[in-house]
N, C-alpha and C positions, 0 to 999 in steps of 0.2 A: 332450953334443952341442954342438959349437962352431959359432959363426957366423963364416963366413969372409969375409963382405962386409957392407957397411953397408945393403944392400937386403934387406928382410924381406917375404916374400910373405904373402898372406892365409891360405894353407894352413898355413904354419909357425906363424902366430899361433894358429890354431885348435888345432893339435896341442899347443902349449905350454899352453894354457888347460885342456885336458882332462887333461893329465898332472898339473897342480898341484891340480885340484879333488879334494876328499876323496871316497872311493868309498863310504863308509857312508851318505851322505845319500840319501834317496829322491827319485825324480824327481817332478816336479809331477803327472804322470798317476797315480803310484802312491800318492799320499797317501791314507790311510784316514781318512775323516770319520765312520765309524760310532761311534767312541768319543765324539765330540762331539755325537752326536744329530742330525747334519745329513746328510740324504740327498743323495747326489750327483745333480746334474741329469741328466735324461734327454737323451741326445744324439740329435738327429734322424738317422734313417737316411738314407744317401745314396741308397738306392733309392726311397724315398717322399719326395719333396720336399714342403715345407709349402705347402698350398693357401690362398692369401689371397683374400678376397672382394674382387672388383674392383668399383669404383663406376662407374656409367655416366657417360660424358662428356656434355658439353652438346650436341655434335653428334648423338650417338646418341639422346638424349632428344627432340631436335627431329624426328629421323627417325621415331621411334616415334609421335610426336604426329600427324604428317601422314600417314604411310604405314601406321601400325598396327604396333606392336611385339608382342613376345611377352607374352601375358597371364600374369600371375602365378597360380600354383596356390593361393595363400593365399585363404581365404574372406574376402569383403568384410564389414566390420562392418555390422550391421543397426541401423537407427535405431529406437529404441523411443519411441513416442509416449505421452504421458499420456492417460489416459482422461478425456474431457470430460463433465462432468455434463450430463444432458439439460436442454434449455431449458424453463423453467417457462412454462406458458400460463395465461392468465386463464380463469376460468370462463365458460361459455356457457349459453345458454338451453336448456331441455329441448325434446324433440320435441313434447310435448303443450302447450307454451306458446302463447298466442294471438299472440305476437310472433315465432313461429318462421318464418312466411311471409316476413317481411322479411329474416330472417337467411339463409334458403335462397336468396332471390333475390340476396343480396349475394355468396354463395359461387359463383355462376355466373361471375362475372368472374374472369379469370385473375390469378394472383398475380404479383408482380414477378419471381419466379424462373423463370417459364415463358418459353418462347421467343417473344418478341414478333413476330419476323419471320414465323413460321408461324401466329400467332394472328390471329383475326378482330378481336379487341378491341385493335388496335394503338393506343397512345396513351391508353388508359383506365386510370386508377389504381384499383387494387382498393379497395373500400370498407373492407376490414378495416384498412388502414393508417390511414385517417381515424378509425376508431372507437377505435383504440388510443392516440390522442393524449390528452394530459392538458391539458384546456382551462383548468384553473385556473392552470397554470404559464404558459400563453400569454397570459393576460389582461393582464399588465403591458406587453406589446408591442402587443397588439391594441387595448386600451382603457386607455391610460396615465392618462387623467384622466376617470374615470367621472362625477364631479360636474359638470364642465364639459360633458360630452356630454349629460347629462340637462337641464341648463339650456338648451342649444342646441335640443334636441328640443322642449322646452316652448315656447320662443320661436317656432319654426317652426310648431308646431301653432296657437298663438294667432294668428299672422299669417295662416295659411290660413283660420281661422274668421272673422277680421275681414274678409277679402276675399271670403268666401263662395265660395271655390274659383275665383275669377276670376284670370286671369293678366294680367300687364302686357304691353304691346306688345313689349318686349324679350324677355321670356320666351317669348311666342308665336312670335317669329321664330326664336329659338334652338331651339325644339322642332320647327319645321316645315321649316327650311332647313338645309342642310349646308354646312360649310366646313372647310378644312384648311390649317393654317399649317405651312410647311416652311422650315427654316433650313439653309443649306448649310454645309460646312466652310470653313476659311479658304483663300481664293484668294491666289496670289502676284501681286497686282496692287494698284492704287491705286483710291481712290474716284473720281478724275477719269476713269479709264478704264472702270470698271465702271458708273458712273452712267448714261451714255448707253444702255447695253444694257438696264438696268433700266427706263428710261423707254420704250424701244422695245417691250418685251414687255408692259408694263402695259396692261390693258384688252383684250388680244387673247385669242382662243380658245387653249387649251393646245396644240392641234395646229398651229395657225398660228404660234404663238410658237416651237415646236420647229423648224418649217421655216425661220423667219427666222434662227435661230441656226445652223442647218446650212449655210445659204448665206452667212453673214456671213464677212468676211475678217479680223475682229479676232481677236487671240490669245485673249482671255478668253472669246470666244463658245463655245469648246469646253467649258470648265468650266460655263458657264451651261446649255448643252445637256444635259450629263449631269445637272445638278441638276434641270432641268425634267422629264426623263424619270423621275427618282427621285421627284419630288413627285407626278407623275401616278399612278405605280404605288402610292404610299403612300395617296393619296386614294381610289383604287378599292378597295384591299384593306382598309384600316382603316375607312373611313367609308362605303364603298359608293356613291361618287359616280360619275355617268356610266354606270351600269349599266342604267338603264331605257330602253333603245333602243326605237324604234317597231317593232312587229311587222310582218313582211312580209305575213302573211295579213290582218291587221286593216286598218282604214281609216287612211290617212295623216293625221298630225296637221295641223291648220290652221296655216300659218305666221303669225307675229305680227310686225308692223313697229312698232318702238319708236323713241323718240328718246332718245339718250344725254344725259348731263349736259353734254357739250360741244357739243350741237346736232347731232351726226351721227346719221343714221338707219340703223338696223340691222334686218335681217330674221332672225328666229329660227325655225328649223324644229324643233329638238329642245330642249325646256325643260330636260332633264337633262344637257346637255353642259357640260363644265367650261371655265371661263374664268379668267383671272388678274385678280382684283379689285384687288390692290395688289402692288407690287414695290418694295422699297427696299434700300439698301446699308448694311451695318454696318461700322463702323470697328474694326479688330482691332489686335493688338499690332504692335510695330515690331521689326524685326531690326537688329542692329548689325554693320556691316562696316568694315574698315579699308582705306583706299585710300592707298597710298604714292605721293607726288608727288615732284617734283624738289627738289633741295637738302635732302633729308632731311625734308621736311614730310609730315605725315600728316593725311588727311581722314577723318572719321567719317561713314559713310553709314547712313541709317535707312530701308531699304526697307520699305514697309508690307504688311500683310496685311488683306484685306477679305473679307466674306461677303455672300451674297445671300439675302434672305428673300422668299418669295412667299406670298400668301394666295389660295387657290383657292376658288371658289364655283361654284354651278350657275347656269344661265341663268334659273331661276325667281327668283332674287334680283334679277337685273337687270330682269325684268318687273315684279316687285313694286315696286321703286324707281321705275320709270317711272310706274306707276299712282299711287303716292303723290305724285309731282311734279305729275301732271295734276290730282289732287284738290285739292292745295294751291293751284294756280293758279286753279282754278275758284272756290274759296272767296274768294280775293283779288279776283277780278273781280266776284263778287257783292257783296262788301263795299263796293266803290267805286261801285256803282250809286246814282244820286240823281235823284229826281223833284222838279220845282219845287213842285207842289201835291199832296202825297200825300193819299190818302183817309184822313180821320180822323173819329172820332166827335165829335159836337157835345157839348161839356161846358160847365158854368157858364152856362146860358142866363139872360138877364135882359131885362126890357122896356126898359131904358135902355141907351144907348150907354156903352161902357166907355172911350171915348177922347174 
């Protein structure tokens, strides 16, 4: 077969290659691998395509989370819990014991596991919790220095025996009269601004002082007002001050007119009403601020913090102080009395003149 031109087509090249290839060689599809012990791979059928497991996309998983997707048929794994050993309880008294009555009474109180909202014993701690405490382990905290405690107790007993049970004047006042000291938080003001307010409310009735601060135009008066209301509530709840108001059905108490230490006269109708005995200002910490000025200069500011302390007492104390001042003045007047010829007994009688 001759080539008449220099151009060769692809069909002619394929025909030439097939004519030159040897005919006795097997085709790649007809190679027998049984002699080598290699099984030919299974060819997938065209009619049954291979089914691949598709993974859910991020969008589909989000949709299943919010809108509820298909539930899997696979059974969910069950959580197996270990068996817990029963709690060991301490031994109790028998029913025939003489102390069984106290034990039965203690069981009437609800345990901490019961619903306290529906229980009548709201806020009551079950006695069983106190009985199970180990007091020997709590002694290092409750009684860290037993020898010092015994010495102090012996000293107090000896002092009481020496006085034969009599109290000093200070102890008698502390037992019969009530007082409440209340210190406020730090106010964002100075002592120069808070001092006049403290002097204004000192010596006044607590209700009158609250009214004064309510009508005051000063900025710090608002903080002082809140502290006075808090101090009044604390004195009434914690110490029971100002609660013995005169009864409406009973006879009205007789008002007492006293003279204060500054010479002012005051009429007291309710001896249990609360008044401000003392009020003072406490100096607190200083804050640091930076103030930028002209030409790059910087000033350091130190704005102060202050607090207010008030000592509340009842009008009984003011009446007792007035009575003490009157008794002292009477003693002083009596000591200054002098007579020119006092009556004296005649002593050292003699028949002769001594001059």
